[in-house]
N, CA and C atoms of all chains as a GROMACS GRO file, in nm:
protein
  621
    1UNK      N    1   2.830  -2.076  -0.107
    1UNK     CA    2   2.694  -2.019  -0.099
    1UNK      C    3   2.698  -1.868  -0.122
    2UNK      N    4   2.602  -1.820  -0.192
    2UNK     CA    5   2.593  -1.674  -0.209
    2UNK      C    6   2.449  -1.632  -0.180
    3UNK      N    7   2.436  -1.506  -0.142
    3UNK     CA    8   2.304  -1.455  -0.108
    3UNK      C    9   2.242  -1.386  -0.230
    4UNK      N   10   2.130  -1.442  -0.275
    4UNK     CA   11   2.058  -1.380  -0.387
    4UNK      C   12   1.942  -1.300  -0.329
    5UNK      N   13   1.892  -1.205  -0.405
    5UNK     CA   14   1.774  -1.135  -0.356
    5UNK      C   15   1.683  -1.089  -0.468
    6UNK      N   16   1.556  -1.076  -0.434
    6UNK     CA   17   1.454  -1.032  -0.530
    6UNK      C   18   1.406  -0.892  -0.494
    7UNK      N   19   1.491  -0.817  -0.429
    7UNK     CA   20   1.448  -0.688  -0.377
    7UNK      C   21   1.401  -0.593  -0.488
    8UNK      N   22   1.476  -0.589  -0.596
    8UNK     CA   23   1.442  -0.497  -0.705
    8UNK      C   24   1.305  -0.533  -0.765
    9UNK      N   25   1.283  -0.661  -0.788
    9UNK     CA   26   1.157  -0.706  -0.847
    9UNK      C   27   1.039  -0.676  -0.754
   10UNK      N   28   1.059  -0.708  -0.627
   10UNK     CA   29   0.952  -0.685  -0.528
   10UNK      C   30   0.923  -0.536  -0.512
   11UNK      N   31   1.028  -0.457  -0.511
   11UNK     CA   32   1.011  -0.312  -0.497
   11UNK      C   33   0.935  -0.256  -0.616
   12UNK      N   34   0.975  -0.299  -0.736
   12UNK     CA   35   0.909  -0.249  -0.858
   12UNK      C   36   0.763  -0.294  -0.863
   13UNK      N   37   0.739  -0.418  -0.820
   13UNK     CA   38   0.603  -0.472  -0.821
   13UNK      C   39   0.511  -0.388  -0.733
   14UNK      N   40   0.567  -0.323  -0.632
   14UNK     CA   41   0.487  -0.240  -0.542
   14UNK      C   42   0.491  -0.092  -0.582
   15UNK      N   43   0.555  -0.066  -0.695
   15UNK     CA   44   0.560   0.070  -0.746
   15UNK      C   45   0.641   0.166  -0.663
   16UNK      N   46   0.742   0.112  -0.595
   16UNK     CA   47   0.825   0.197  -0.509
   16UNK      C   48   0.957   0.231  -0.578
   17UNK      N   49   1.004   0.351  -0.554
   17UNK     CA   50   1.139   0.387  -0.598
   17UNK      C   51   1.237   0.344  -0.488
   18UNK      N   52   1.365   0.345  -0.523
   18UNK     CA   53   1.466   0.310  -0.421
   18UNK      C   54   1.459   0.409  -0.304
   19UNK      N   55   1.438   0.535  -0.337
   19UNK     CA   56   1.432   0.638  -0.233
   19UNK      C   57   1.312   0.616  -0.140
   20UNK      N   58   1.198   0.578  -0.198
   20UNK     CA   59   1.078   0.554  -0.116
   20UNK      C   60   1.097   0.433  -0.024
   21UNK      N   61   1.155   0.328  -0.081
   21UNK     CA   62   1.179   0.208   0.001
   21UNK      C   63   1.281   0.239   0.111
   22UNK      N   64   1.384   0.315   0.073
   22UNK     CA   65   1.486   0.352   0.171
   22UNK      C   66   1.424   0.431   0.287
   23UNK      N   67   1.339   0.525   0.254
   23UNK     CA   68   1.275   0.607   0.358
   23UNK      C   69   1.187   0.522   0.450
   24UNK      N   70   1.113   0.430   0.388
   24UNK     CA   71   1.025   0.344   0.468
   24UNK      C   72   1.104   0.249   0.558
   25UNK      N   73   1.222   0.206   0.510
   25UNK     CA   74   1.304   0.113   0.589
   25UNK      C   75   1.400   0.185   0.683
   26UNK      N   76   1.411   0.317   0.668
   26UNK     CA   77   1.497   0.395   0.757
   26UNK      C   78   1.644   0.385   0.723
   27UNK      N   79   1.675   0.366   0.594
   27UNK     CA   80   1.815   0.363   0.551
   27UNK      C   81   1.833   0.459   0.434
   28UNK      N   82   1.956   0.468   0.383
   28UNK     CA   83   1.981   0.558   0.271
   28UNK      C   84   1.947   0.486   0.139
   29UNK      N   85   1.927   0.566   0.034
   29UNK     CA   86   1.897   0.511  -0.098
   29UNK      C   87   2.015   0.425  -0.146
   30UNK      N   88   2.134   0.469  -0.110
   30UNK     CA   89   2.254   0.396  -0.150
   30UNK      C   90   2.254   0.254  -0.092
   31UNK      N   91   2.206   0.241   0.030
   31UNK     CA   92   2.201   0.109   0.094
   31UNK      C   93   2.109   0.015   0.016
   32UNK      N   94   1.993   0.066  -0.022
   32UNK     CA   95   1.899  -0.015  -0.102
   32UNK      C   96   1.964  -0.052  -0.236
   33UNK      N   97   2.028   0.046  -0.296
   33UNK     CA   98   2.095   0.026  -0.426
   33UNK      C   99   2.200  -0.084  -0.418
   34UNK      N  100   2.283  -0.078  -0.313
   34UNK     CA  101   2.392  -0.176  -0.302
   34UNK      C  102   2.339  -0.315  -0.262
   35UNK      N  103   2.226  -0.320  -0.192
   35UNK     CA  104   2.166  -0.451  -0.162
   35UNK      C  105   2.112  -0.513  -0.291
   36UNK      N  106   2.040  -0.431  -0.369
   36UNK     CA  107   1.984  -0.482  -0.496
   36UNK      C  108   2.093  -0.533  -0.589
   37UNK      N  109   2.207  -0.467  -0.585
   37UNK     CA  110   2.319  -0.506  -0.672
   37UNK      C  111   2.412  -0.608  -0.608
   38UNK      N  112   2.370  -0.660  -0.493
   38UNK     CA  113   2.443  -0.764  -0.422
   38UNK      C  114   2.587  -0.722  -0.386
   39UNK      N  115   2.602  -0.594  -0.362
   39UNK     CA  116   2.732  -0.542  -0.316
   39UNK      C  117   2.736  -0.548  -0.164
   40UNK      N  118   2.621  -0.522  -0.103
   40UNK     CA  119   2.613  -0.517   0.043
   40UNK      C  120   2.512  -0.620   0.094
   41UNK      N  121   2.552  -0.697   0.194
   41UNK     CA  122   2.462  -0.794   0.257
   41UNK      C  123   2.405  -0.731   0.383
   42UNK      N  124   2.273  -0.712   0.389
   42UNK     CA  125   2.217  -0.645   0.506
   42UNK      C  126   2.215  -0.735   0.629
   43UNK      N  127   2.198  -0.670   0.745
   43UNK     CA  128   2.186  -0.745   0.869
   43UNK      C  129   2.048  -0.812   0.873
   44UNK      N  130   2.032  -0.904   0.967
   44UNK     CA  131   1.903  -0.972   0.983
   44UNK      C  132   1.793  -0.870   1.014
   45UNK      N  133   1.828  -0.772   1.095
   45UNK     CA  134   1.729  -0.670   1.134
   45UNK      C  135   1.681  -0.594   1.011
   46UNK      N  136   1.774  -0.551   0.927
   46UNK     CA  137   1.734  -0.476   0.807
   46UNK      C  138   1.660  -0.566   0.708
   47UNK      N  139   1.703  -0.690   0.696
   47UNK     CA  140   1.634  -0.784   0.606
   47UNK      C  141   1.489  -0.802   0.650
   48UNK      N  142   1.468  -0.816   0.780
   48UNK     CA  143   1.332  -0.831   0.833
   48UNK      C  144   1.250  -0.703   0.811
   49UNK      N  145   1.318  -0.589   0.829
   49UNK     CA  146   1.249  -0.461   0.810
   49UNK      C  147   1.207  -0.442   0.664
   50UNK      N  148   1.294  -0.484   0.571
   50UNK     CA  149   1.260  -0.474   0.429
   50UNK      C  150   1.141  -0.566   0.396
   51UNK      N  151   1.144  -0.685   0.454
   51UNK     CA  152   1.032  -0.778   0.434
   51UNK      C  153   0.902  -0.718   0.486
   52UNK      N  154   0.910  -0.651   0.600
   52UNK     CA  155   0.792  -0.590   0.661
   52UNK      C  156   0.738  -0.476   0.573
   53UNK      N  157   0.830  -0.394   0.522
   53UNK     CA  158   0.788  -0.281   0.437
   53UNK      C  159   0.724  -0.333   0.309
   54UNK      N  160   0.784  -0.438   0.251
   54UNK     CA  161   0.733  -0.494   0.125
   54UNK      C  162   0.618  -0.592   0.148
   55UNK      N  163   0.587  -0.619   0.272
   55UNK     CA  164   0.479  -0.710   0.314
   55UNK      C  165   0.497  -0.851   0.257
   56UNK      N  166   0.621  -0.897   0.268
   56UNK     CA  167   0.652  -1.035   0.229
   56UNK      C  168   0.740  -1.097   0.338
   57UNK      N  169   0.756  -1.229   0.330
   57UNK     CA  170   0.845  -1.294   0.425
   57UNK      C  171   0.990  -1.266   0.383
   58UNK      N  172   1.080  -1.270   0.477
   58UNK     CA  173   1.220  -1.239   0.445
   58UNK      C  174   1.277  -1.341   0.344
   59UNK      N  175   1.224  -1.464   0.349
   59UNK     CA  176   1.269  -1.566   0.254
   59UNK      C  177   1.225  -1.536   0.111
   60UNK      N  178   1.122  -1.452   0.098
   60UNK     CA  179   1.079  -1.414  -0.037
   60UNK      C  180   1.172  -1.306  -0.096
   61UNK      N  181   1.240  -1.236  -0.007
   61UNK     CA  182   1.332  -1.130  -0.053
   61UNK      C  183   1.472  -1.189  -0.075
   62UNK      N  184   1.515  -1.269   0.021
   62UNK     CA  185   1.652  -1.322   0.014
   62UNK      C  186   1.650  -1.475   0.007
   63UNK      N  187   1.744  -1.529  -0.069
   63UNK     CA  188   1.757  -1.675  -0.074
   63UNK      C  189   1.903  -1.712  -0.097
   64UNK      N  190   1.937  -1.832  -0.055
   64UNK     CA  191   2.074  -1.879  -0.075
   64UNK      C  192   2.085  -1.947  -0.211
   65UNK      N  193   2.190  -1.915  -0.284
   65UNK     CA  194   2.213  -1.978  -0.413
   65UNK      C  195   2.348  -2.048  -0.414
   66UNK      N  196   2.362  -2.143  -0.503
   66UNK     CA  197   2.490  -2.212  -0.516
   66UNK      C  198   2.583  -2.128  -0.601
   67UNK      N  199   2.704  -2.107  -0.552
   67UNK     CA  200   2.801  -2.028  -0.628
   67UNK      C  201   2.878  -2.120  -0.722
   68UNK      N  202   2.903  -2.071  -0.842
   68UNK     CA  203   2.984  -2.144  -0.940
   68UNK      C  204   2.908  -2.246  -1.018
   69UNK      N  205   1.640   1.943   0.535
   69UNK     CA  206   1.760   1.859   0.515
   69UNK      C  207   1.718   1.717   0.476
   70UNK      N  208   1.762   1.675   0.356
   70UNK     CA  209   1.730   1.540   0.311
   70UNK      C  210   1.848   1.446   0.342
   71UNK      N  211   1.823   1.317   0.325
   71UNK     CA  212   1.928   1.216   0.348
   71UNK      C  213   2.046   1.242   0.252
   72UNK      N  214   2.012   1.270   0.125
   72UNK     CA  215   2.118   1.293   0.024
   72UNK      C  216   2.202   1.416   0.059
   73UNK      N  217   2.135   1.521   0.107
   73UNK     CA  218   2.208   1.644   0.142
   73UNK      C  219   2.305   1.618   0.257
   74UNK      N  220   2.256   1.547   0.358
   74UNK     CA  221   2.342   1.520   0.474
   74UNK      C  222   2.458   1.427   0.433
   75UNK      N  223   2.431   1.333   0.343
   75UNK     CA  224   2.538   1.246   0.293
   75UNK      C  225   2.644   1.327   0.220
   76UNK      N  226   2.597   1.423   0.140
   76UNK     CA  227   2.690   1.508   0.064
   76UNK      C  228   2.773   1.595   0.160
   77UNK      N  229   2.706   1.650   0.261
   77UNK     CA  230   2.779   1.732   0.360
   77UNK      C  231   2.887   1.648   0.428
   78UNK      N  232   2.848   1.526   0.468
   78UNK     CA  233   2.945   1.438   0.536
   78UNK      C  234   3.065   1.408   0.445
   79UNK      N  235   3.035   1.379   0.317
   79UNK     CA  236   3.141   1.346   0.223
   79UNK      C  237   3.238   1.465   0.208
   80UNK      N  238   3.182   1.586   0.193
   80UNK     CA  239   3.266   1.705   0.175
   80UNK      C  240   3.346   1.736   0.301
   81UNK      N  241   3.282   1.719   0.416
   81UNK     CA  242   3.352   1.743   0.544
   81UNK      C  243   3.471   1.648   0.557
   82UNK      N  244   3.447   1.519   0.532
   82UNK     CA  245   3.554   1.420   0.542
   82UNK      C  246   3.664   1.449   0.439
   83UNK      N  247   3.621   1.487   0.319
   83UNK     CA  248   3.717   1.515   0.212
   83UNK      C  249   3.807   1.634   0.248
   84UNK      N  250   3.745   1.740   0.298
   84UNK     CA  251   3.822   1.861   0.333
   84UNK      C  252   3.919   1.832   0.448
   85UNK      N  253   3.871   1.761   0.551
   85UNK     CA  254   3.959   1.728   0.664
   85UNK      C  255   4.074   1.638   0.616
   86UNK      N  256   4.038   1.536   0.538
   86UNK     CA  257   4.139   1.442   0.488
   86UNK      C  258   4.243   1.510   0.402
   87UNK      N  259   4.197   1.597   0.311
   87UNK     CA  260   4.290   1.666   0.222
   87UNK      C  261   4.377   1.766   0.298
   88UNK      N  262   4.318   1.829   0.401
   88UNK     CA  263   4.397   1.922   0.484
   88UNK      C  264   4.511   1.846   0.552
   89UNK      N  265   4.479   1.729   0.607
   89UNK     CA  266   4.581   1.646   0.672
   89UNK      C  267   4.690   1.604   0.571
   90UNK      N  268   4.642   1.565   0.452
   90UNK     CA  269   4.735   1.520   0.348
   90UNK      C  270   4.826   1.635   0.304
   91UNK      N  271   4.766   1.752   0.288
   91UNK     CA  272   4.842   1.871   0.246
   91UNK      C  273   4.946   1.908   0.351
   92UNK      N  274   4.902   1.908   0.477
   92UNK     CA  275   4.992   1.941   0.588
   92UNK      C  276   5.110   1.843   0.592
   93UNK      N  277   5.076   1.712   0.581
   93UNK     CA  278   5.180   1.608   0.585
   93UNK      C  279   5.275   1.624   0.466
   94UNK      N  280   5.218   1.651   0.349
   94UNK     CA  281   5.299   1.666   0.228
   94UNK      C  282   5.394   1.783   0.239
   95UNK      N  283   5.342   1.897   0.285
   95UNK     CA  284   5.426   2.018   0.298
   95UNK      C  285   5.538   1.996   0.401
   96UNK      N  286   5.498   1.936   0.513
   96UNK     CA  287   5.596   1.913   0.619
   96UNK      C  288   5.704   1.813   0.574
   97UNK      N  289   5.661   1.710   0.500
   97UNK     CA  290   5.755   1.607   0.455
   97UNK      C  291   5.852   1.662   0.351
   98UNK      N  292   5.797   1.738   0.255
   98UNK     CA  293   5.880   1.788   0.145
   98UNK      C  294   5.968   1.905   0.190
   99UNK      N  295   5.906   2.001   0.260
   99UNK     CA  296   5.980   2.122   0.296
   99UNK      C  297   6.047   2.114   0.434
  100UNK      N  298   6.002   2.016   0.513
  100UNK     CA  299   6.062   1.997   0.644
  100UNK      C  300   6.031   2.107   0.744
  101UNK      N  301   5.924   2.178   0.722
  101UNK     CA  302   5.886   2.285   0.817
  101UNK      C  303   5.735   2.304   0.813
  102UNK      N  304   5.684   2.359   0.923
  102UNK     CA  305   5.538   2.376   0.932
  102UNK      C  306   5.499   2.524   0.928
  103UNK      N  307   5.594   2.611   0.892
  103UNK     CA  308   5.566   2.755   0.895
  103UNK      C  309   5.458   2.796   0.795
  104UNK      N  310   5.448   2.721   0.687
  104UNK     CA  311   5.353   2.757   0.582
  104UNK      C  312   5.210   2.735   0.631
  105UNK      N  313   5.188   2.622   0.699
  105UNK     CA  314   5.054   2.593   0.753
  105UNK      C  315   5.061   2.594   0.905
  106UNK      N  316   4.961   2.654   0.966
  106UNK     CA  317   4.954   2.654   1.111
  106UNK      C  318   4.944   2.510   1.162
  107UNK      N  319   5.026   2.471   1.260
  107UNK     CA  320   5.023   2.331   1.307
  107UNK      C  321   4.888   2.289   1.365
  108UNK      N  322   4.807   2.388   1.407
  108UNK     CA  323   4.676   2.354   1.464
  108UNK      C  324   4.568   2.341   1.357
  109UNK      N  325   4.605   2.373   1.232
  109UNK     CA  326   4.505   2.375   1.124
  109UNK      C  327   4.431   2.240   1.107
  110UNK      N  328   4.501   2.126   1.096
  110UNK     CA  329   4.428   2.000   1.080
  110UNK      C  330   4.330   1.974   1.195
  111UNK      N  331   4.375   2.004   1.318
  111UNK     CA  332   4.288   1.984   1.434
  111UNK      C  333   4.167   2.075   1.434
  112UNK      N  334   4.190   2.201   1.401
  112UNK     CA  335   4.080   2.299   1.399
  112UNK      C  336   3.980   2.263   1.289
  113UNK      N  337   4.032   2.226   1.172
  113UNK     CA  338   3.944   2.185   1.060
  113UNK      C  339   3.864   2.061   1.101
  114UNK      N  340   3.930   1.968   1.169
  114UNK     CA  341   3.864   1.845   1.214
  114UNK      C  342   3.751   1.875   1.312
  115UNK      N  343   3.778   1.961   1.408
  115UNK     CA  344   3.675   1.997   1.507
  115UNK      C  345   3.560   2.072   1.441
  116UNK      N  346   3.594   2.163   1.350
  116UNK     CA  347   3.491   2.240   1.280
  116UNK      C  348   3.404   2.146   1.196
  117UNK      N  349   3.470   2.049   1.130
  117UNK     CA  350   3.396   1.951   1.049
  117UNK      C  351   3.301   1.869   1.134
  118UNK      N  352   3.348   1.826   1.250
  118UNK     CA  353   3.263   1.750   1.342
  118UNK      C  354   3.143   1.831   1.387
  119UNK      N  355   3.168   1.960   1.414
  119UNK     CA  356   3.060   2.049   1.457
  119UNK      C  357   2.956   2.067   1.345
  120UNK      N  358   3.004   2.083   1.223
  120UNK     CA  359   2.914   2.097   1.108
  120UNK      C  360   2.826   1.973   1.094
  121UNK      N  361   2.887   1.856   1.111
  121UNK     CA  362   2.811   1.731   1.099
  121UNK      C  363   2.705   1.718   1.208
  122UNK      N  364   2.742   1.758   1.329
  122UNK     CA  365   2.645   1.750   1.440
  122UNK      C  366   2.528   1.846   1.414
  123UNK      N  367   2.561   1.969   1.372
  123UNK     CA  368   2.455   2.068   1.347
  123UNK      C  369   2.366   2.022   1.232
  124UNK      N  370   2.429   1.975   1.123
  124UNK     CA  371   2.352   1.929   1.007
  124UNK      C  372   2.262   1.811   1.045
  125UNK      N  373   2.313   1.721   1.129
  125UNK     CA  374   2.233   1.606   1.173
  125UNK      C  375   2.116   1.651   1.260
  126UNK      N  376   2.141   1.751   1.345
  126UNK     CA  377   2.032   1.803   1.430
  126UNK      C  378   1.925   1.872   1.345
  127UNK      N  379   1.969   1.945   1.244
  127UNK     CA  380   1.873   2.011   1.154
  127UNK      C  381   1.792   1.905   1.077
  128UNK      N  382   1.863   1.801   1.031
  128UNK     CA  383   1.796   1.694   0.956
  128UNK      C  384   1.697   1.614   1.038
  129UNK      N  385   1.724   1.602   1.166
  129UNK     CA  386   1.635   1.526   1.253
  129UNK      C  387   1.680   1.382   1.267
  130UNK      N  388   1.615   1.314   1.361
  130UNK     CA  389   1.656   1.178   1.398
  130UNK      C  390   1.648   1.079   1.281
  131UNK      N  391   1.537   1.081   1.207
  131UNK     CA  392   1.519   0.982   1.100
  131UNK      C  393   1.619   1.001   0.986
  132UNK      N  394   1.646   1.128   0.951
  132UNK     CA  395   1.743   1.156   0.844
  132UNK      C  396   1.884   1.115   0.889
  133UNK      N  397   1.921   1.153   1.010
  133UNK     CA  398   2.054   1.119   1.062
  133UNK      C  399   2.071   0.967   1.072
  134UNK      N  400   1.965   0.898   1.113
  134UNK     CA  401   1.972   0.752   1.125
  134UNK      C  402   1.990   0.686   0.988
  135UNK      N  403   1.921   0.741   0.886
  135UNK     CA  404   1.934   0.686   0.751
  135UNK      C  405   2.073   0.711   0.693
  136UNK      N  406   2.128   0.826   0.723
  136UNK     CA  407   2.261   0.861   0.670
  136UNK      C  408   2.369   0.777   0.739
  137UNK      N  409   2.354   0.758   0.870
  137UNK     CA  410   2.452   0.678   0.944
  137UNK      C  411   2.395   0.537   0.966
  138UNK      N  412   2.346   0.478   0.858
  138UNK     CA  413   2.284   0.344   0.867
  138UNK      C  414   2.391   0.234   0.866
  139UNK      N  415   2.347   0.110   0.861
  139UNK     CA  416   2.444   0.000   0.876
  139UNK      C  417   2.542  -0.010   0.760
  140UNK      N  418   2.498   0.030   0.641
  140UNK     CA  419   2.591   0.031   0.526
  140UNK      C  420   2.703   0.133   0.550
  141UNK      N  421   2.661   0.249   0.599
  141UNK     CA  422   2.757   0.355   0.628
  141UNK      C  423   2.854   0.311   0.738
  142UNK      N  424   2.800   0.246   0.841
  142UNK     CA  425   2.884   0.200   0.952
  142UNK      C  426   2.981   0.091   0.904
  143UNK      N  427   2.933   0.005   0.811
  143UNK     CA  428   3.020  -0.100   0.757
  143UNK      C  429   3.135  -0.038   0.677
  144UNK      N  430   3.104   0.065   0.599
  144UNK     CA  431   3.208   0.132   0.521
  144UNK      C  432   3.306   0.206   0.612
  145UNK      N  433   3.253   0.266   0.717
  145UNK     CA  434   3.340   0.336   0.812
  145UNK      C  435   3.432   0.236   0.881
  146UNK      N  436   3.379   0.118   0.911
  146UNK     CA  437   3.460   0.011   0.970
  146UNK      C  438   3.572  -0.032   0.876
  147UNK      N  439   3.538  -0.041   0.748
  147UNK     CA  440   3.640  -0.077   0.648
  147UNK      C  441   3.748   0.029   0.641
  148UNK      N  442   3.704   0.155   0.645
  148UNK     CA  443   3.798   0.267   0.638
  148UNK      C  444   3.891   0.266   0.760
  149UNK      N  445   3.834   0.237   0.877
  149UNK     CA  446   3.917   0.232   0.999
  149UNK      C  447   4.016   0.117   0.994
  150UNK      N  448   3.971   0.001   0.941
  150UNK     CA  449   4.063  -0.114   0.929
  150UNK      C  450   4.178  -0.079   0.835
  151UNK      N  451   4.143  -0.013   0.724
  151UNK     CA  452   4.246   0.030   0.629
  151UNK      C  453   4.341   0.128   0.698
  152UNK      N  454   4.283   0.222   0.774
  152UNK     CA  455   4.362   0.323   0.845
  152UNK      C  456   4.455   0.260   0.947
  153UNK      N  457   4.409   0.154   1.012
  153UNK     CA  458   4.491   0.084   1.112
  153UNK      C  459   4.617   0.026   1.046
  154UNK      N  460   4.598  -0.046   0.935
  154UNK     CA  461   4.713  -0.107   0.867
  154UNK      C  462   4.803  -0.001   0.804
  155UNK      N  463   4.739   0.105   0.757
  155UNK     CA  464   4.814   0.217   0.702
  155UNK      C  465   4.904   0.279   0.809
  156UNK      N  466   4.847   0.301   0.927
  156UNK     CA  467   4.923   0.361   1.038
  156UNK      C  468   5.040   0.271   1.078
  157UNK      N  469   5.013   0.139   1.082
  157UNK     CA  470   5.121   0.046   1.117
  157UNK      C  471   5.232   0.048   1.013
  158UNK      N  472   5.191   0.059   0.887
  158UNK     CA  473   5.288   0.059   0.778
  158UNK      C  474   5.378   0.183   0.781
  159UNK      N  475   5.327   0.291   0.841
  159UNK     CA  476   5.406   0.415   0.848
  159UNK      C  477   5.528   0.399   0.939
  160UNK      N  478   5.515   0.313   1.040
  160UNK     CA  479   5.624   0.298   1.137
  160UNK      C  480   5.754   0.250   1.074
  161UNK      N  481   5.752   0.136   1.000
  161UNK     CA  482   5.879   0.094   0.938
  161UNK      C  483   5.929   0.194   0.834
  162UNK      N  484   5.835   0.258   0.761
  162UNK     CA  485   5.876   0.355   0.659
  162UNK      C  486   5.948   0.473   0.723
  163UNK      N  487   5.886   0.529   0.829
  163UNK     CA  488   5.948   0.645   0.893
  163UNK      C  489   6.065   0.605   0.984
  164UNK      N  490   6.064   0.479   1.031
  164UNK     CA  491   6.180   0.428   1.104
  164UNK      C  492   6.302   0.430   1.014
  165UNK      N  493   6.280   0.386   0.891
  165UNK     CA  494   6.388   0.383   0.792
  165UNK      C  495   6.434   0.524   0.757
  166UNK      N  496   6.337   0.613   0.737
  166UNK     CA  497   6.370   0.752   0.702
  166UNK      C  498   6.447   0.821   0.815
  167UNK      N  499   6.406   0.791   0.939
  167UNK     CA  500   6.476   0.847   1.056
  167UNK      C  501   6.618   0.791   1.066
  168UNK      N  502   6.626   0.662   1.046
  168UNK     CA  503   6.756   0.593   1.055
  168UNK      C  504   6.853   0.648   0.951
  169UNK      N  505   6.798   0.676   0.832
  169UNK     CA  506   6.882   0.729   0.723
  169UNK      C  507   6.906   0.880   0.737
  170UNK      N  508   6.839   0.940   0.834
  170UNK     CA  509   6.857   1.083   0.858
  170UNK      C  510   6.786   1.172   0.757
  171UNK      N  511   6.689   1.116   0.689
  171UNK     CA  512   6.617   1.193   0.587
  171UNK      C  513   6.507   1.280   0.648
  172UNK      N  514   6.460   1.243   0.765
  172UNK     CA  515   6.362   1.326   0.838
  172UNK      C  516   6.406   1.332   0.984
  173UNK      N  517   6.362   1.439   1.054
  173UNK     CA  518   6.391   1.441   1.198
  173UNK      C  519   6.267   1.394   1.274
  174UNK      N  520   6.280   1.381   1.405
  174UNK     CA  521   6.170   1.323   1.485
  174UNK      C  522   6.044   1.409   1.482
  175UNK      N  523   6.061   1.540   1.489
  175UNK     CA  524   5.945   1.630   1.488
  175UNK      C  525   5.869   1.617   1.355
  176UNK      N  526   5.947   1.612   1.250
  176UNK     CA  527   5.889   1.598   1.116
  176UNK      C  528   5.812   1.465   1.105
  177UNK      N  529   5.876   1.357   1.149
  177UNK     CA  530   5.812   1.225   1.143
  177UNK      C  531   5.684   1.223   1.225
  178UNK      N  532   5.688   1.282   1.343
  178UNK     CA  533   5.570   1.286   1.432
  178UNK      C  534   5.454   1.360   1.364
  179UNK      N  535   5.486   1.477   1.307
  179UNK     CA  536   5.381   1.558   1.243
  179UNK      C  537   5.324   1.488   1.120
  180UNK      N  538   5.410   1.432   1.038
  180UNK     CA  539   5.363   1.368   0.913
  180UNK      C  540   5.285   1.241   0.944
  181UNK      N  541   5.339   1.158   1.032
  181UNK     CA  542   5.270   1.032   1.065
  181UNK      C  543   5.136   1.059   1.132
  182UNK      N  544   5.133   1.158   1.220
  182UNK     CA  545   5.008   1.190   1.290
  182UNK      C  546   4.898   1.236   1.197
  183UNK      N  547   4.932   1.326   1.107
  183UNK     CA  548   4.829   1.378   1.016
  183UNK      C  549   4.789   1.274   0.911
  184UNK      N  550   4.885   1.194   0.868
  184UNK     CA  551   4.851   1.089   0.771
  184UNK      C  552   4.762   0.982   0.836
  185UNK      N  553   4.790   0.951   0.961
  185UNK     CA  554   4.708   0.852   1.032
  185UNK      C  555   4.564   0.902   1.047
  186UNK      N  556   4.550   1.030   1.072
  186UNK     CA  557   4.415   1.087   1.087
  186UNK      C  558   4.342   1.107   0.956
  187UNK      N  559   4.415   1.146   0.854
  187UNK     CA  560   4.351   1.184   0.728
  187UNK      C  561   4.315   1.069   0.635
  188UNK      N  562   4.400   0.967   0.633
  188UNK     CA  563   4.380   0.859   0.536
  188UNK      C  564   4.247   0.782   0.553
  189UNK      N  565   4.206   0.744   0.676
  189UNK     CA  566   4.076   0.676   0.688
  189UNK      C  567   3.960   0.761   0.635
  190UNK      N  568   3.968   0.892   0.655
  190UNK     CA  569   3.860   0.981   0.607
  190UNK      C  570   3.855   0.982   0.455
  191UNK      N  571   3.972   0.988   0.392
  191UNK     CA  572   3.977   0.989   0.246
  191UNK      C  573   3.936   0.853   0.189
  192UNK      N  574   3.975   0.747   0.258
  192UNK     CA  575   3.937   0.613   0.213
  192UNK      C  576   3.785   0.595   0.223
  193UNK      N  577   3.727   0.650   0.330
  193UNK     CA  578   3.581   0.643   0.346
  193UNK      C  579   3.512   0.719   0.232
  194UNK      N  580   3.565   0.835   0.196
  194UNK     CA  581   3.507   0.914   0.085
  194UNK      C  582   3.508   0.833  -0.043
  195UNK      N  583   3.620   0.764  -0.065
  195UNK     CA  584   3.631   0.682  -0.187
  195UNK      C  585   3.528   0.569  -0.184
  196UNK      N  586   3.514   0.501  -0.071
  196UNK     CA  587   3.414   0.394  -0.057
  196UNK      C  588   3.273   0.448  -0.078
  197UNK      N  589   3.249   0.565  -0.019
  197UNK     CA  590   3.118   0.628  -0.026
  197UNK      C  591   3.081   0.666  -0.170
  198UNK      N  592   3.176   0.726  -0.239
  198UNK     CA  593   3.150   0.769  -0.377
  198UNK      C  594   3.140   0.649  -0.470
  199UNK      N  595   3.219   0.546  -0.445
  199UNK     CA  596   3.216   0.426  -0.528
  199UNK      C  597   3.079   0.359  -0.519
  200UNK      N  598   3.022   0.355  -0.400
  200UNK     CA  599   2.893   0.292  -0.378
  200UNK      C  600   2.778   0.364  -0.447
  201UNK      N  601   2.797   0.491  -0.477
  201UNK     CA  602   2.689   0.568  -0.540
  201UNK      C  603   2.664   0.525  -0.684
  202UNK      N  604   2.764   0.464  -0.746
  202UNK     CA  605   2.755   0.438  -0.889
  202UNK      C  606   2.689   0.307  -0.928
  203UNK      N  607   2.651   0.225  -0.829
  203UNK     CA  608   2.597   0.094  -0.863
  203UNK      C  609   2.452   0.102  -0.908
  204UNK      N  610   2.425   0.040  -1.022
  204UNK     CA  611   2.286   0.024  -1.067
  204UNK      C  612   2.222   0.152  -1.114
  205UNK      N  613   2.097   0.142  -1.144
  205UNK     CA  614   2.022   0.256  -1.195
  205UNK      C  615   1.922   0.300  -1.090
  206UNK      N  616   1.916   0.428  -1.066
  206UNK     CA  617   1.821   0.481  -0.968
  206UNK      C  618   1.685   0.494  -1.036
  207UNK      N  619   1.586   0.425  -0.981
  207UNK     CA  620   1.452   0.432  -1.040
  207UNK      C  621   1.350   0.471  -0.935
   0.00000   0.00000   0.00000
């Protein structure tokens, strides 16, 4: 199983930059960048916070995908 | 003080402390003496670096400091510490061998191992931090 995310699409749809989303979620721009690029898997707390900032459910941001 | 500025300050502070430790260890290992660098230099640089970080965080305020020391940063610091732990353990057989062969004395081994143990996690964190900056396009 791997964790997929639609963070970049959702962020762009709301006209937010990585820096703006980072500020709203209380993390660094690098953290948003590495989540979007699937380098870093956020905690449940941060995932929920991102969903709250983007006004979507956490399942709309993150989903499980089959690897391979 | 912005998040990026505080991140840059942290990176430079860690880099300077790490390189000072590395330099001290290198000089002591190669030349076998600490006369060139003051033995308190790595410690003083480390304390000064910590003070700079505290002051910069206070100037930046709670939200900036929280964003800079967020969970990604803590995860990378954890990785750096884990690397530093195994690195420190690996130094024991290496310096045990060097001591046994008479290539270094105990004072030299103590000074080199101590500064390398302190400096390497900081440098590894800098590498992780800089590597993470390059992913994707900033929009």
